[in-house]
C-alpha distance (Angstrom), angle and dihedral (degrees) to the residues before:
residue distance angle dihedral
M1 . . .
T2 3.80 . .
A3 3.78 122.1 .
A4 3.81 89.2 -110.6
A5 3.79 91.2 52.3
A6 3.78 91.2 48.0
Q7 3.79 88.7 52.0
D8 3.81 90.2 51.8
K9 3.81 91.4 49.8
K10 3.78 93.1 60.3
K11 3.79 110.1 149.4
Y12 3.77 118.9 -118.9
G13 3.77 120.4 -142.5
L14 3.80 126.1 -177.9
R15 3.81 91.8 -85.7
E16 3.80 91.8 51.8
I17 3.81 92.4 48.2
V18 3.82 92.5 51.9
T19 3.81 92.0 43.7
S20 3.80 90.9 49.0
L21 3.80 90.3 62.6
G22 3.81 84.4 78.7
Q23 3.81 90.0 65.7
P24 3.84 111.8 96.3
K25 3.84 94.9 -129.6
V26 3.81 93.2 48.8
A27 3.80 93.4 43.7
N28 3.80 89.9 49.0
M29 3.80 90.5 52.1
F30 3.81 87.9 51.9
A31 3.82 89.5 53.6
L32 3.81 92.0 47.5
G33 3.80 89.5 50.5
F34 3.81 89.1 51.6
A35 3.82 91.7 49.9
S36 3.82 90.8 47.6
G37 3.80 92.8 50.7
L38 3.82 98.0 48.4
P39 3.82 99.9 75.6
F40 3.82 98.0 38.8
L41 3.82 100.8 84.1
L42 3.81 92.9 34.2
S43 3.79 88.0 75.3
G44 3.83 92.0 33.3
S45 3.80 135.7 39.9
T46 3.82 97.3 -13.6
F47 3.80 87.9 50.6
G48 3.81 85.7 52.0
Y49 3.82 89.9 54.9
W50 3.81 89.6 53.9
L51 3.81 90.4 48.7
R52 3.83 91.7 48.5
D53 3.80 89.2 51.5
E54 3.80 86.9 56.4
G55 3.81 90.7 53.1
T56 3.81 97.9 -102.9
A57 3.83 114.9 162.1
L58 3.82 119.8 -109.0
T59 3.80 91.5 -119.5
A60 3.82 91.3 55.6
I61 3.82 91.3 46.7
G62 3.78 89.9 52.6
F63 3.79 94.1 49.5
I64 3.80 94.7 44.9
S65 3.81 88.2 56.8
W66 3.83 85.0 73.9
V67 3.82 87.6 84.9
Q68 3.81 84.1 83.8
L69 3.80 91.1 64.8
V70 3.82 85.9 94.7
Y71 3.82 85.4 76.7
A72 3.80 88.1 61.2
F73 3.80 144.5 67.9
P74 3.02 130.3 -37.9
F75 3.80 97.4 17.1
K76 3.79 100.0 50.8
P77 3.84 99.7 50.1
L78 3.82 90.5 43.1
W79 3.81 92.0 50.6
A80 3.82 93.9 42.1
P81 3.85 95.4 73.7
V82 3.80 88.5 60.3
V83 3.81 90.8 51.3
D84 3.81 89.2 43.6
R85 3.80 97.3 52.1
L86 3.81 114.0 13.4
N87 3.80 113.5 96.6
L88 3.80 111.0 -143.6
P89 3.81 119.1 -129.5
F90 3.80 116.4 -119.9
L91 3.82 92.9 6.6
G92 3.82 96.9 50.6
S93 3.80 92.9 96.8
L94 3.80 88.6 71.2
G95 3.81 90.3 65.2
Q96 3.79 133.2 -102.3
R97 3.82 97.7 -73.1
R98 3.79 100.6 35.3
S99 3.81 94.8 48.1
W100 3.80 94.0 52.9
V101 3.81 92.5 45.5
L102 3.81 91.5 52.3
L103 3.83 93.5 47.9
A104 3.81 91.1 48.8
Q105 3.81 91.6 50.4
I106 3.80 91.7 52.2
V107 3.82 91.4 52.5
I108 3.83 92.5 45.4
A109 3.81 92.1 52.6
A110 3.80 91.6 47.9
G111 3.81 91.3 48.7
L112 3.80 93.6 50.3
I113 3.80 91.7 49.8
A114 3.82 90.1 49.3
M115 3.84 90.2 51.1
A116 3.80 88.9 51.4
I117 3.80 93.1 49.7
N118 3.81 95.7 47.5
G119 3.83 103.0 33.5
P120 3.83 126.8 -176.3
S121 3.80 91.6 -69.4
G122 3.80 96.9 45.5
V123 3.79 131.3 96.5
G124 3.79 109.8 -30.9
G125 3.81 93.2 6.9
L126 3.80 115.8 -140.0
T127 3.81 92.4 -4.8
T128 3.80 94.3 61.1
I129 3.78 97.6 41.8
G130 3.81 89.3 43.5
A131 3.81 89.2 55.3
L132 3.80 90.7 49.5
A133 3.81 90.4 49.0
L134 3.82 87.2 51.8
L135 3.82 89.6 53.6
V136 3.81 90.4 51.1
A137 3.81 91.1 48.4
F138 3.83 91.4 48.2
A139 3.80 92.8 51.7
S140 3.80 90.6 42.8
T141 3.80 92.9 54.9
T142 3.81 89.0 48.3
Q143 3.79 88.9 54.4
D144 3.81 90.4 47.8
I145 3.82 92.2 52.5
A146 3.79 92.5 52.3
V147 3.81 96.0 41.3
D148 3.82 93.5 47.8
A149 3.80 90.0 52.7
W150 3.82 90.3 46.9
R151 3.82 91.1 50.5
I152 3.80 94.4 49.7
E153 3.80 97.8 40.3
G154 3.80 93.5 46.3
A155 3.84 93.1 59.0
R156 3.81 116.8 95.9
N157 3.81 95.3 -157.5
A158 3.80 144.0 -7.2
D159 3.81 91.4 -81.9
E160 3.80 92.4 56.3
L161 3.80 91.3 43.0
G162 3.81 89.2 56.9
L163 3.79 89.9 47.5
F164 3.81 93.3 48.8
T165 3.80 90.6 46.7
S166 3.80 92.8 51.3
S167 3.81 90.7 47.6
F168 3.81 91.5 47.3
Q169 3.81 91.8 47.6
L170 3.80 90.6 48.7
G171 3.80 91.3 54.7
Y172 3.80 91.3 42.9
R173 3.81 94.1 51.2
I174 3.81 92.3 47.7
A175 3.81 88.7 51.6
L176 3.80 89.9 51.2
L177 3.80 89.8 52.3
V178 3.81 89.8 50.7
T179 3.81 91.2 52.6
D180 3.80 94.6 37.3
A181 3.82 100.0 41.5
M182 3.79 117.2 9.6
I183 3.80 92.3 45.3
L184 3.82 89.3 59.6
I185 3.79 90.9 59.3
S186 3.80 89.0 47.1
A187 3.82 91.6 47.9
Q188 3.83 90.7 49.9
H189 3.81 92.3 57.5
L190 3.82 106.0 21.6
G191 3.81 102.7 26.4
W192 3.79 131.7 -114.8
P193 3.82 97.9 -81.0
T194 3.80 93.9 54.6
S195 3.80 90.4 45.5
Y196 3.81 91.9 54.3
V197 3.82 90.8 50.0
L198 3.81 90.5 50.7
I199 3.83 90.6 52.8
A200 3.81 89.6 50.1
A201 3.81 89.5 53.5
L202 3.81 91.6 47.4
L203 3.81 90.3 50.8
C204 3.80 90.9 52.8
L205 3.80 92.6 47.6
V206 3.81 97.3 48.8
G207 3.79 99.5 28.5
F208 3.79 98.9 47.3
T209 3.81 90.6 46.3
A210 3.81 92.0 51.6
V211 3.80 92.2 49.5
L212 3.79 95.4 47.2
K213 3.81 94.2 45.0
G214 3.80 95.6 40.4
I215 3.79 126.6 99.3
E216 3.80 120.1 -124.8
P217 3.85 112.2 -124.4
Q218 3.81 100.1 -105.7
D219 3.81 99.8 -162.8
A220 3.79 92.3 53.4
E221 3.81 91.5 43.1
A222 3.81 89.5 55.7
V223 3.82 92.5 49.3
I224 3.81 92.2 48.3
K225 3.81 92.0 49.0
A226 3.80 91.2 48.1
K227 3.82 90.9 51.4
E228 3.79 91.7 47.1
K229 3.81 91.5 49.1
A230 3.82 92.8 48.7
A231 3.80 94.5 44.4
P232 3.82 119.1 3.0
L233 3.79 116.2 -140.8
W234 3.82 92.4 -112.2
T235 3.83 93.3 59.0
P236 3.83 120.9 86.2
R237 3.81 91.2 -115.5
G238 3.80 93.6 47.1
F239 3.80 93.2 46.3
S240 3.79 91.0 48.7
D241 3.80 92.0 49.7
A242 3.81 92.6 47.2
V243 3.81 95.7 47.6
A244 3.81 106.0 27.8
G245 3.82 100.2 23.9
P246 3.83 96.6 73.5
F247 3.81 92.5 50.9
I248 3.81 93.7 45.4
A249 3.82 90.7 49.0
F250 3.80 91.9 47.7
F251 3.81 95.3 52.1
R252 3.81 92.3 40.5
T253 3.81 89.9 54.7
H254 3.81 98.4 45.1
G255 3.81 102.6 26.9
V256 3.80 123.3 -160.7
I257 3.81 92.2 -20.9
A258 3.83 86.9 69.2
V259 3.82 88.1 78.3
V260 3.80 90.7 57.1
M261 3.81 90.0 46.1
L262 3.81 92.2 53.7
L263 3.81 92.2 45.2
M264 3.81 91.4 51.7
I265 3.81 91.0 46.8
S266 3.83 91.0 49.2
L267 3.82 91.6 55.1
Y268 3.81 100.7 35.8
R269 3.81 100.0 88.3
L270 3.82 97.6 35.0
P271 3.85 94.1 112.4
D272 3.80 92.6 53.9
F273 3.80 94.7 44.4
M274 3.80 94.7 45.3
M275 3.79 95.9 52.1
G276 3.83 95.2 40.7
P277 3.82 101.9 88.2
M278 3.83 92.7 47.0
A279 3.81 100.2 48.8
A280 3.81 96.1 78.4
P281 3.83 94.2 43.0
L282 3.82 87.5 51.5
Y283 3.82 90.9 56.4
H284 3.81 89.0 47.8
D285 3.79 94.5 48.1
L286 3.82 92.3 46.8
G287 3.79 87.3 60.1
L288 3.81 95.1 -116.5
S289 3.79 112.4 155.2
K290 3.80 120.4 -123.9
D291 3.82 89.2 -116.5
T292 3.80 90.9 55.4
V293 3.79 94.7 46.6
G294 3.79 92.3 44.9
F295 3.80 93.6 48.6
V296 3.81 95.1 47.9
R297 3.81 94.1 43.0
A298 3.81 90.4 50.8
S299 3.80 100.8 39.5
I300 3.81 96.7 41.6
G301 3.79 102.6 19.0
L302 3.82 96.5 54.6
P303 3.82 98.7 54.9
S304 3.82 89.8 40.6
A305 3.81 90.7 52.4
L306 3.79 90.9 48.3
G307 3.79 88.7 50.2
G308 3.80 91.5 49.9
I309 3.81 91.9 50.1
A310 3.80 93.6 46.5
V311 3.81 95.4 44.7
G312 3.81 92.2 41.9
G313 3.80 92.7 49.7
L314 3.79 93.5 46.6
F315 3.81 91.5 45.3
V316 3.80 91.1 54.5
L317 3.81 91.8 45.3
K318 3.79 91.9 51.5
F319 3.82 103.5 35.9
G320 3.82 104.8 23.4
Y321 3.77 137.0 -112.1
M322 3.80 99.7 -66.6
R323 3.79 97.4 48.8
G324 3.80 87.4 47.3
L325 3.80 90.3 53.4
I326 3.81 92.3 49.2
A327 3.80 92.9 50.3
G328 3.81 91.0 44.2
A329 3.81 92.7 52.2
I330 3.80 90.5 53.7
V331 3.81 98.4 47.3
Q332 3.82 91.9 42.8
A333 3.82 93.0 53.7
L334 3.81 92.2 47.9
A335 3.81 91.6 47.2
V336 3.81 92.9 53.1
A337 3.81 93.5 45.2
S338 3.82 90.0 51.5
Y339 3.82 89.2 73.6
A340 3.81 86.3 76.4
F341 3.82 88.7 69.6
L342 3.79 89.8 55.2
A343 3.80 92.7 50.0
L344 3.83 92.0 51.1
A345 3.83 96.6 39.8
G346 3.79 94.3 52.5
P347 3.81 122.9 -147.6
N348 3.83 92.5 -17.0
M349 3.81 107.4 152.3
I350 3.82 95.1 -153.7
V351 3.80 91.9 53.7
F352 3.80 91.1 42.2
G353 3.81 91.5 53.0
A354 3.80 92.8 46.9
V355 3.81 92.5 49.9
M356 3.82 91.9 47.9
A357 3.81 89.7 51.5
A358 3.80 92.5 49.1
D359 3.80 92.7 45.9
S360 3.81 95.8 49.0
F361 3.81 93.7 44.7
G362 3.81 96.6 44.5
I363 3.80 97.7 44.9
S364 3.83 92.0 45.2
F365 3.81 92.7 49.4
A366 3.81 92.0 49.2
G367 3.80 91.9 45.0
V368 3.80 94.3 55.4
A369 3.81 91.7 46.6
L370 3.81 94.3 50.6
V371 3.81 97.3 41.9
T372 3.81 92.9 49.0
Y373 3.81 91.1 48.6
M374 3.81 94.0 49.1
S375 3.81 91.9 45.4
S376 3.81 90.4 55.6
L377 3.83 91.5 58.9
T378 3.83 98.9 60.4
S379 3.82 129.9 101.5
L380 3.82 126.9 -138.2
G381 3.79 110.9 -102.5
Y382 3.81 92.5 28.7
T383 3.79 98.4 50.2
A384 3.80 99.8 121.2
T385 3.79 95.8 44.9
Q386 3.81 96.9 42.7
Y387 3.79 93.0 47.4
A388 3.81 89.7 45.1
L389 3.81 88.4 53.2
M390 3.79 91.2 55.7
S391 3.81 99.0 38.2
S392 3.81 92.0 46.9
T393 3.80 90.0 46.9
Y394 3.79 91.1 56.6
A395 3.79 89.9 45.6
F396 3.82 100.7 46.9
F397 3.82 103.2 72.8
G398 3.78 93.3 37.6
K399 3.79 95.9 48.4
F400 3.80 91.5 45.5
L401 3.81 96.4 46.7
K402 3.80 94.4 43.9
G403 3.79 88.2 65.1
F404 3.80 86.8 73.2
S405 3.83 94.2 48.8
G406 3.80 94.7 96.3
A407 3.80 92.0 46.6
V408 3.83 89.9 51.6
V409 3.82 93.2 52.4
D410 3.80 91.6 44.3
S411 3.81 90.3 50.1
L412 3.81 93.6 48.4
S413 3.80 90.8 48.8
H414 3.81 91.4 62.3
T415 3.82 90.9 75.7
R416 3.81 99.7 23.9
T417 3.77 139.0 37.0
L418 3.81 115.2 -79.8
M419 3.82 91.7 -110.5
E420 3.81 92.2 50.9
A421 3.81 88.3 50.8
Y422 3.80 90.1 52.3
A423 3.83 91.0 48.9
I424 3.81 94.2 52.3
F425 3.80 90.4 45.8
F426 3.83 93.9 53.6
V427 3.82 94.1 46.9
A428 3.80 89.5 50.7
S429 3.82 90.2 47.7
G430 3.81 90.6 55.6
A431 3.81 91.8 47.3
I432 3.82 90.1 55.2
G433 3.82 86.4 74.8
I434 3.84 93.8 68.0
P435 3.86 96.8 86.9
A436 3.82 91.2 53.2
L437 3.80 90.1 50.2
L438 3.81 90.6 52.6
L439 3.82 91.0 50.2
C440 3.82 90.0 49.8
L441 3.80 88.0 56.0
V442 3.82 90.1 50.5
L443 3.81 91.7 50.7
A444 3.79 91.4 45.9
A445 3.82 89.7 54.4
R446 3.82 89.8 51.6
R447 3.83 90.8 47.6
P448 3.81 98.0 -148.6
S449 3.78 118.8 -154.2
G450 3.81 92.9 -97.1
D451 3.82 92.0 60.1
Q452 3.76 97.9 96.3
A453 3.74 128.7 109.8
P454 3.80 105.4 -103.6
A455 3.76 92.3 -136.1
A456 3.77 98.1 42.8
A457 3.77 112.2 137.2
């Protein structure tokens, strides 16, 4: 190993990760993670809380969560080639990644404001606000495609990729806490519409700043321009390369084991997705006020999420991708199942705080492990589409199945109390993670090429 390579392979501990947030590229990735995380729950579980406040049935809340299927397969990997290759008019001078991120942020902000103006009881009722939530989710997944490519392409090596991923996840998790906790306090005192408008303004402030101050990944930009010059997207050859090329390259690189990889990825986040739409209705049905939920989620959830990100990132750096995935699958399943204790204990603040800590830590740990692993499997020139393939694969089953979550709880409550139905549902949601854990063990035994500690000397 050359001296330059050894310098690049510097190991990052917790102190180095925190210190690195002072670097412009790392801080910008934190801001992009924050902007990416803001809209996610506003068309998901937080939106479900608003609907439950309006008296919407659990079954309807579960089904309306299907608007988030645009984050999943097949939409995301089919849309990603457009984001990967199409140069936007007017905004194209910003660069391929920055221009698409800025456009997506503008549409997200407009969609959130429209949701606030119309509301669940406005013109068209659930149909109209559901369509607006779909628009927000569509623009949000577009932003995710572009930001994920930016994050991966901007890293010089595996060490920096891990650092960027941890920074991105930190910003993302803080954004989720804002839209899962702080917005409840705002909704309690200012109302849901005003709260949605405030989030739209925050997205514009942070997101626009990150885009304008960010640096376009030059190596990837050169590859994209070369591909577009050789075969423009609108030609048969260019279209084939943009759509089919990433998939061919992925399977050529990883061989038959790629099928197992994609299956594991598709099942990995099932516990988190399945329980998502029912968490906020549980708080509502327990009689917890929005102020209480917001305060506990922020005061306990934030440090727990930071701990999960830090521990998850360091675990992956020290022990490698596969061991990180195995540990993440275990803590995620236990965190989701812990909601059963809350349902049975009632509005007990000690239990509520403990469950919030477990949830934030476990989901954050698993998120860092999975995102770092998927990022390591992409190829330059196809980054957006290949990562979209994997991230949409992990989202598809979860986002489809979670649509039935409300119907499951409603069905269980016919022969049991509502809280007992919730408890059974959350235990089952945690147990859904077992197949992914078994596939992680299979992949670990095969030791694929991505199973190396990013910071290994």
